[in-house]
N, C-alpha and C positions, 0 to 999 in steps of 0.2 A: 750760668752757676751764680748766684747771687754773692757779688764780695761785699764783706761786711766792715765795719771801720778800723778793721786791720790793715788795710791799706796803707792808709795814713799814718798811724802810731807806728809800724814798722819803717815805712819809710822816714820817718823825722825821729827815730828810736825813740819814741816816747811810751815804750810799754810798762805797764805799771810795777814797781818793785817786786820784788821777791817775798820780802817781809810785808807784804798786805796780801799774800797767797794764803789759802788754807794748807793746813798742817800738812795733810798728803803731798798736796802741791810742792810745798815749798822744801819737802824732804826727797819723797820717791819719786817725783818726777824729776828733779836737778839732779838724782842720781842716774834715770835712765838719759836724760839730756846729755850727761856728759860722758857716759859709755856710748851712746850712738855718736857724739861727734868725734871721740876717738877713732872709732871703727868704720869714717867714711874713706872710701878711695881718693886718692888725688884729685881725680876727674869730677868725685861730685862736690869735693869738697870747694874745688873753682868755682862749680855752676852754684852752690851754695852764695857764695861771696857774692858772685853777680845778683843774685836774689836779695841778700841783706848783707849787704856790707859790714865787717866785724859781727857776725850772727853770735851770740850765745845759746844755743842750745837749752842749757839748763834755767835760763830765762824764760826764754820760748816756750819752752815745754809748759809752763805754768798759764800761760793766756788763755786757755777755756776755761779753766778754773777760777778766774781771775774776772773774768768777764761773762761769767755765764748769764747772768742776768741781763745783759746788752745782749746778747746774741741770742735768747731765747727770743725777743723781740725781732731783730732784724735776719733770724733764720730760726722761724718754727720748726720746732721738732729737736734743737740741737740740743737741747738737755738733755736727750737721750741717746745722744751720741757715743756717751763715754762707755755705756756696755753693752752685750749682747745676753741677753738673761736667758740662757737654756734651761730648760727645767731640772732640777737635782734628782725628781721622783719620776719614773719611767712612765705613770700613769697621767703625766701632766701633758695635755695637747697645746695649750695656749701660744700663739704665734709670738716669736721671741724677737720680732723685726717689723712690727707695725709699719703700713707704709712706708718702709722702706730705713727708716728712723732710728738704727741702732748702729754701733761700733762697725762690726762686720761689713755693711754696705759702704759704709761711708769713708770706712778705711780707702775699698777699693776704688772710690769715686775720687778722692781727693789724690792718689797714687797716680790716678790716669791723669788728671789735670796738670800734677806737678810735672809728669815727663812729657807734657805736650808742649812745645815749643812757641807754638802757635795760640799759645792760650796768653791771656791777659797777664802783664807780670804780675798786678795787685794779685789776679787769682791765683798765680802760682805760690806767691809769698804765703796768702792763706793757705795753700793746701800744704804746702810745708809745714806750716805751724801747727796747724790741725794735727796734722800725724804724728808730730811729736809728741802729743798728748796722748791722743786717742790710741795708739798702738801701744804705749805705754800703759794705759788705763786695763785694756784687757789680762794685762799679766796678774792682777788683781782676782784672785777668787773669786769674790762676790762681786764683780763685773762682769762673771759671765756665769751666773747663778742664780736661781727662781724658785724662790718657797713660800712663796706667799706671804713674805715679811719684810717688805719693804728693802731688799739688799740685805736683811741681817740688820737693821734698823729697830726692827719691833724685838728683838732678842737683848732684852738688858743683862749686864754682867754688874758684878759687882767683885773688886780686889781685883782687876785685870789690868789697869791704867786707863779703862775706857770705859764709860756707859753704857756701850752697847756695841753687839758682834761687828756689826759695819766699820766703826770708826776703830774698834782694834785692830782689824786687818788693816785699816787705813793709813791709821796713825802710830799706836802702839808700838805693834811689831815694828815697825819700821824703826822709831826713836830707840828702841832694845837692841837692835840689829847694827846700828850706829853708835851706839853708845857712848854718844857723845863726843864722836869723830865727826869733824866738817864733810859736807857729801862728794866733794870734790876728793879728797885724800881717800874715803871709803870708794867711793865709786873706782878710782887708778889701783887700789891694792884688790879690790874686787875682780875688776879685768884680769890684772896680771893672772890672777891664781885659777881663773877659769878660760884662760884663752885657748887650752886645749877641745873645749866643749863648744867654742864659737861656729866653726864651721858647720857643725850639726845643728845648730840652733838656729843658725841664718838659711830654713828651708822653709817651704810649706807656704801657705796662706793664711791670713786673718780668720779665715773660718776653722782652718787647722789649729791655730793659735787659742782661740775660745771655747773649742772642744777640750783641749790639752788641759785648760785653767778651770771649764766646767769638772773636769775629772779630779782635780783637786780638790774643790767644792763638795763633788761628792762623797771622796775616800777622806778627807780629813777636815776641811771648814766644816761640813754638817755633821758627816758620820761617826766625827770624835766628839762633839758635844755631849754631855751628860746627858742623858736619858733619851737620844736622839732616836725617832723614827719618823720614817714620810708620814707628813701630817701633823707633826707634833708644833702644838701651841704651846711657848712657853710663857705664864701667863705671871710668873715671877722669876726673878732677877738668878740668875746662875755664877757659878765660880767656874772658871775655867780650870783645870788639873794641870799640874806644872807639866806634865807630857804633852799636853794639847800646847802648850805656851810654847815647849822647848822644839815642837815639829813645827807651829807654824812660824819661828824664827830661822830653823834650817830652809824652808821653802822659800820666806821671803828674801834670803841672802839670794838663791838663785833666781828668782823671779825678774828681780830687779836690775840685774846684769843681764839676763835671756831679753826682758823687755827692750834695754837696750839695743841690745844685739840686733834685735829684729826691727827695731826705728831704722837706724845704720841700713841693716839688710834692703828696706823697704825703700828709703831713699837711694841708695847706690843703685838699685836698680832703675829706679826713675830717670836719674840723671847721668849714669855712666853707661855705655850701651855695652861696655864689656861685659857688665854684671849681666849674669842671668840666673 
């Protein structure tokens, strides 16, 4: 498996700062990174330290967004590893993972690399960093849904804190949920409030989690849009009702913690033999 520029950057502590990341990365991915690092087992934490001393998951989780253009050159197809677009409508039969370039396939591939102690250290570092991002991404419903609208980017919004549906879910909802609180504090409080759910969430596979997110996309993200039906094309901007915004906030609160918990689950399974 090809190793990218990440080997040198991680090894020398030269990751780009969070301030240069996109909004979703800076906020949503930071939260999932904090949650994931809090839920590592002692053994997994020890193994992570060997791969990346003083690793900060909240920073490392941003890498795939910050370096998306470089990765697209060094790892062709990697720009599509952020999602697995399952159809929103049942009669849609497009391949959700052409040539294996989607989140579900790559999560499994990189989890295997991380678990392989015979693999080069640089490859295992890269796997860890990619998993931090990809597992988080698939918990955003529009990273698991296809309605031929470029992941909601073609659905224009007005008065919703975002100019299209994708940026609403990527950015506006997360900011509303955090409500000005820093990501680490919010993550700590949200994790404490959800500890009873962690064991239930830390089960299944990436494919299961994408199916779950696709269900949220079907039942809420699209189904509750004003005037939505399968095949609907929105030619004008729409205004999201308060009920939609409230429901989206409730879902994102749990999805951020769930995403972090499952990142930890993947890493713990790869690095700690006692975790099954």
